[in-house]
NUBA-765297 format. One record per residue (C-alpha): residue in one letter; x, y, z. Coordinates in steps of 0.001 Angstrom, whole numbers, padded with zeros to 6 digits, always signed. Each point is the difference from the previous one (the first is absolute). Example, Ala and Ser with C-alpha at 12.3 -4.5 7.8 and 13.67 -1.06 7.14 Angstrom:
2
A+012300-004500+007800;S+001370+003440-000660;
This chain:
236
M-072489-074773+013931;R-003335-001113-001402;I-001674+001521-003050;L-003493-000816-001262;I-000758-000023-003743;V-003638+000678-000965;E-000558-000850-003685;D-002998-001737-001584;E+001620-001189-003253;L+001651-003369+000629;L+002871+000392-002489;V+000820+003515+001198;R-000200-001129+003641;Q+002390-002898-000711;R+002389+002333-001860;L-000020+002495+002860;L+000693-002742+002523;R+002858-001435-002053;M+001652+003315-000841;C-000366+001442+003497;T+001486-003127+001544;E+002929+000129-002426;L+000562+003712+000625;A-000296-000034+003791;G+001458-003430+000735;S-000234-001228+003578;R-000588+003514+001387;V-003735-000205-000585;R-002831-002498+000203;F-002660+000611-002639;D-003646-001089+000194;A-002559+000479-002760;V-003800+000209-000140;A-002459+000628-002816;D-002737+002234+001442;L-000870+002635+002573;D-001707-002384+002429;A+003042-002284+000133;A+002304+003033+000350;G-002049+001412+002866;D+000029-003362+001743;R+003788-000367-000359;L+000653+003517+001235;Q-002215-000604+003017;R+001616-003306+000949;S+003668+000712-000823;V+002529+002814+000351;Y+001339+001341-003311;D+002645+002608-000790;G-001240+000939-003459;L-002617-000547-002684;L+000104-000340-003795;L-003529+000832-001149;D-001873-000128-003294;L-002827+002535-000362;N-002390-002142-002057;L-000709-003265+001785;G-002643-001917-001926;G-002108+003139-000319;E+000645+001113+003595;D+001797+003294+000595;G+003344-000450+001778;F-000344+003544+001352;D-002436-001382+002573;L+002918-001931+001485;L+002595+002683-000735;K-001777+002557+002182;R+000103-002419+002927;V+003592-001008-000658;V+001493+003525-000078;A-001373+000570+003501;G+001925-003046+001233;R+003608-000556+001041;Y+001205-001307-003373;H+000460+001580-003422;C-001739-000802-003259;V+001270-000230-003593;V-002655-000059-002726;V+000568-002288-003007;S-002679+000877-002552;A-000778+000549-003673;H-002142+003004+000942;R+002679+002662-000410;E-002611+002745+000161;R-000436-000802+003701;A+003669+000435+000903;L-000396+003592+001243;Q-003007-000989+002097;A+001970-002885+001490;F+002960+002240+000909;E-002353+002588+001489;H-001328-002719+002308;G+003496-000839+001229;V+001282-002967-002016;L+003755-000393-000120;D+000226-000798-003722;F-002142-000739-003076;V+001220-002691-002409;P-001888+000047-003316;K-000826-003253-001780;P+001544-001579-001968;F+002957+000301+002378;S+003654-000867-000505;R+002229-001815+002465;E+002028+003204+000425;R-003044+002183+000794;L-001405-002538+002431;G+003416-000203+001660;Q+000033+003767+000531;A-003410-000108+001700;L+001033-002942+002138;E+003104+001846+001195;R-002223+002878+001067;L-002000-002395+002166;L+003089-001662+001445;D+001840+003244+000770;V-002710+002609+000531;G+002308+002436+001795;R+002062+000668-003145;Y-002918+001121-002157;R-002584+002747+000054;S-002854+000077-002513;G-001325+003277+001417;A-003321-000057-001848;A-002513-000874+002722;R-002967+002332+000342;Y-001933-002010+002582;L+000837-001881+003168;G-002074-003051+000870;I-001036-000173+003675;W-001582-003035+001674;H-003338+000691+001699;A-002478-002424+001560;Q-002366+000796-002882;G+002666-000636-002665;T+002859+001883-001642;A-000198+003805-000188;M+002054+001813-002645;V+001461+003188+001473;E+001216+002829-002249;L+003743+000486+000627;A-000548+003728-000594;D-001905-000020+003313;V+002835-001675+001940;L+002200+002362+002063;W+002539-002437+001419;I+000696-003692+000528;R+001623-001231+003218;A+001668-003346+000682;D-001968-002062+002503;G+001909-003242+000467;D-000645-002198-003035;Y-002860+002310-000986;S-000415+003674-000896;E-002241+002694+001433;V-001440+002277-002689;G-000882+003590+001012;M-002838+001542-002011;R-000875+003595-000827;D-003373-000324+001762;G+001719-000918+003277;R-000590-003746-000205;S+002794-002546+000182;E-000098-003485-001511;L+002167-003079+000456;H+001533-001573-003121;D+001274-003572-000170;K+003175+000929-001909;S+003126+001231+001764;L+001364+003477-000694;A+002810-001419-002171;S-002436-002134-001971;L-002380+002910-000652;T+002873+002168-001237;A+000314-002255-003055;V-003344+001152-001459;L-000468+003535+001342;P+000326+003010-002342;P+003001+002395+000260;D-001998+002433+002176;F+000546-002418+002892;V+003473+000512+001467;R+001766-001659+002928;C+000544+002702+002631;H+000714-002241+002988;R+000809-003657+000547;S-003619-000392+001109;Y-001774+002481-002307;L-000871+000694-003622;V-001572+003380-000728;N-002086+001226-002933;L+001853+003126-001153;T-003141+001479-001584;H-001307+000615+003539;V+003206+001503+001445;R-000005+003700+000905;T+003533+000433+001346;L+003055-001590+001608;H+000835+001140+003536;A+003315-000302+001838;A+000751+000349+003711;S+003010-000278+002260;G+001538-003415+000436;S-000335-000783-003719;R-003714-000650+000339;Y-002115+000352-003131;W-003642-000453-000859;L-002380+000663-002877;V-003097+002134+000497;L-002887-001144-002183;N-002745+002161-001478;D-002423-001021+002746;G+002516+000912+002722;A+001013-003576+000785;E+003703-000694+000561;V+002076-002913-001295;P+003530-000673+001337;V+003025+000146-002290;G+002981-002180+000843;R+003460+001564-000289;A+000992-002571-002605;F-002888+001133-002229;V+000241+003805+000379;E+002019+000693-003156;E-002216-002208-002141;V-003102+001730+001327;R+001599+003431-000613;G+000740-001006-003573;E-003531-001284-000615;L-001418+003275+001358;G+002430+002067-002045;I+001699+001484+003064;R+003644+001026-000526;P+002604-001507+002378;G+000580+002174+003064;V-003398+001715-000289;
């Protein structure tokens, strides 16, 4: 794995590099840059699996990079003294927020989240970043009906009938989505706030009917979980 550290203060950057290397060992290669231009160049030229990002980079706002990053295939952890921006960062889909000054233990927890995304769920995202030719668009998750696996990517179904392609896989997106998004099929996540009812047919076939009349399949392995989330008693 490769993780990029974006931190403008030399001593903090060196400390992050040293501690991360000690914590992760040979599992990860860490690179470090000091500003947004260098970070953008690295991310364009190399493939990374994660990002450790400061929000104040020599007067530049790290959110400019964060909004591009959350639309990509990798996850982001913010390391910042600006604690008041933690909620905003989580709403934009970061995996974790480590306040400065940070301890070795707290940094280790964030690093484990990056290295083993499938075990954790922050569940605080409010927006989903989508790549467009004109730049990154931030989509309200409240307007997302379902998300379908599409190879290494995900197709996002919107309330207005549009669908968008996201660079993250379904499993990777699950780590930052709020609890309203539930796995209903090996290839689908559904937003329960838009579900009208659960239907069953012969042959153990199930599907969810959404408020707009659209239907989303439910895999047999996920039926009981979906029933529980909808408050439907077993056997009903």
